[in-house]
C-alpha positions as CSV (number, residue, x, y, z in Angstrom):
1,Q,-9.4,-14.2,-28.0
2,V,-10.0,-15.1,-24.5
3,Q,-11.5,-12.1,-22.1
4,L,-12.5,-11.6,-18.7
5,V,-14.4,-8.5,-18.3
6,E,-15.5,-7.0,-14.8
7,S,-18.0,-4.5,-14.0
8,G,-19.8,-3.1,-11.0
9,G,-17.0,-1.0,-9.6
10,G,-17.7,2.4,-7.8
11,L,-18.0,4.8,-4.8
12,V,-19.8,3.0,-2.3
13,Q,-19.8,4.5,1.9
14,P,-19.0,2.5,4.4
15,G,-21.2,-0.4,5.4
16,G,-22.8,0.0,1.8
17,S,-23.1,-2.9,-0.9
18,L,-22.1,-3.3,-4.1
19,R,-22.1,-6.5,-7.0
20,L,-19.6,-7.3,-9.0
21,S,-19.6,-9.0,-12.5
22,C,-17.2,-11.0,-14.5
23,T,-18.2,-12.1,-17.8
24,A,-15.9,-14.9,-20.0
25,S,-15.4,-14.6,-23.9
26,G,-13.4,-16.7,-26.0
27,F,-14.1,-19.9,-23.9
28,T,-16.7,-21.7,-21.6
29,S,-16.1,-20.5,-17.7
30,D,-18.2,-23.5,-16.6
31,Y,-15.4,-25.6,-17.0
32,Y,-13.1,-23.0,-14.9
33,S,-12.6,-22.5,-11.4
34,I,-12.9,-18.7,-11.0
35,G,-11.2,-16.5,-8.4
36,W,-11.7,-12.9,-7.3
37,F,-8.6,-11.1,-6.5
38,R,-8.0,-7.3,-5.6
39,Q,-5.3,-5.1,-4.8
40,A,-5.1,-2.0,-2.8
41,P,-2.9,1.2,-3.1
42,G,0.7,0.1,-2.2
43,K,-0.2,-3.4,-1.5
44,E,0.2,-6.8,-2.9
45,R,-2.4,-8.6,-5.2
46,E,-4.4,-10.8,-2.8
47,G,-7.1,-13.4,-3.2
48,V,-10.8,-12.6,-2.1
49,S,-12.6,-15.8,-3.3
50,C,-12.6,-18.8,-5.4
51,I,-15.6,-20.9,-6.8
52,G,-15.4,-24.5,-8.3
53,S,-16.3,-25.2,-11.7
54,S,-17.8,-28.8,-10.7
55,D,-19.7,-28.7,-7.8
56,G,-19.8,-25.0,-6.8
57,S,-17.9,-25.1,-3.7
58,T,-16.5,-21.9,-2.8
59,L,-14.0,-20.0,-0.6
60,Y,-13.4,-17.0,0.9
61,A,-10.5,-15.3,2.6
62,D,-10.7,-14.6,6.3
63,S,-11.0,-10.8,5.8
64,V,-14.2,-10.9,3.8
65,K,-16.2,-14.3,5.1
66,G,-19.6,-13.3,6.4
67,R,-19.6,-10.0,4.0
68,F,-19.0,-11.2,0.4
69,T,-20.5,-14.2,-1.3
70,I,-19.3,-15.8,-4.6
71,S,-21.8,-16.9,-7.4
72,R,-21.8,-17.8,-10.7
73,D,-24.5,-18.2,-13.4
74,N,-22.8,-20.9,-16.2
75,A,-25.7,-19.8,-18.6
76,K,-24.5,-16.5,-18.6
77,N,-21.0,-17.2,-18.6
78,T,-20.9,-14.9,-15.6
79,V,-19.3,-15.1,-12.3
80,Y,-20.5,-12.7,-9.4
81,L,-18.8,-11.3,-6.3
82,T,-22.2,-9.6,-3.6
83,M,-19.9,-7.8,-1.4
84,N,-21.9,-6.4,1.8
85,S,-20.7,-4.8,4.7
86,L,-18.2,-2.6,2.8
87,K,-15.3,-1.1,4.5
88,P,-12.6,1.4,3.9
89,E,-10.0,-1.7,3.8
90,D,-12.1,-2.8,1.2
91,T,-10.9,-0.3,-1.3
92,A,-9.0,-1.7,-4.1
93,V,-9.0,-2.5,-7.7
94,Y,-10.8,-5.8,-8.0
95,Y,-9.6,-8.5,-10.7
96,C,-11.8,-11.6,-12.0
97,A,-9.4,-14.9,-13.0
98,A,-9.7,-18.1,-14.5
99,E,-7.9,-21.2,-13.6
100,N,-8.8,-24.4,-15.9
101,S,-6.6,-27.0,-14.1
102,G,-4.4,-26.7,-10.9
103,S,-4.9,-25.5,-7.5
104,S,-4.3,-21.3,-7.1
105,C,-7.8,-20.4,-7.3
106,W,-8.2,-23.0,-4.2
107,F,-5.3,-21.3,-2.3
108,L,-6.5,-17.8,-3.2
109,R,-2.8,-17.7,-4.9
110,S,-2.6,-15.1,-8.2
111,D,0.3,-17.4,-9.5
112,G,-1.3,-20.0,-11.8
113,M,-4.2,-18.6,-12.8
114,D,-4.7,-18.6,-16.5
115,Y,-6.8,-15.7,-17.6
116,W,-7.0,-12.1,-16.3
117,G,-9.5,-9.4,-16.1
118,R,-8.3,-5.8,-16.2
119,G,-10.0,-4.8,-12.9
120,T,-12.9,-2.8,-11.7
121,L,-12.2,-0.4,-9.1
122,V,-13.8,-0.4,-5.6
123,T,-14.1,2.8,-3.2
124,V,-15.3,2.5,0.3
125,S,-15.5,6.2,1.8
126,S,-17.7,8.7,2.9
């Protein structure tokens, strides 16, 4: 049973920070590229960030560059998304997803990702 479980979401004020965690079970996540995606109310799911399985290369959407940082701890089978300087427009359900092969993660495309978590809600509001 392959599972990805996100945690760390919640309510934060504009300008604040949160760290999301994505923990994998049923497979070894260090062999997969891991992406973070989000879906805001009334909008389609969009890619946020991706981290590679081999060299740790990272990729960010323009909207979060300089504010978000993706990292991974393979020993813990966990990927993190550290979010700083949060804005109300960052409010969304955040999902992590894993890709074994292909390039969906590197193009921040949700199609082609192999496994998905159920999401964690991030609300940025004063």
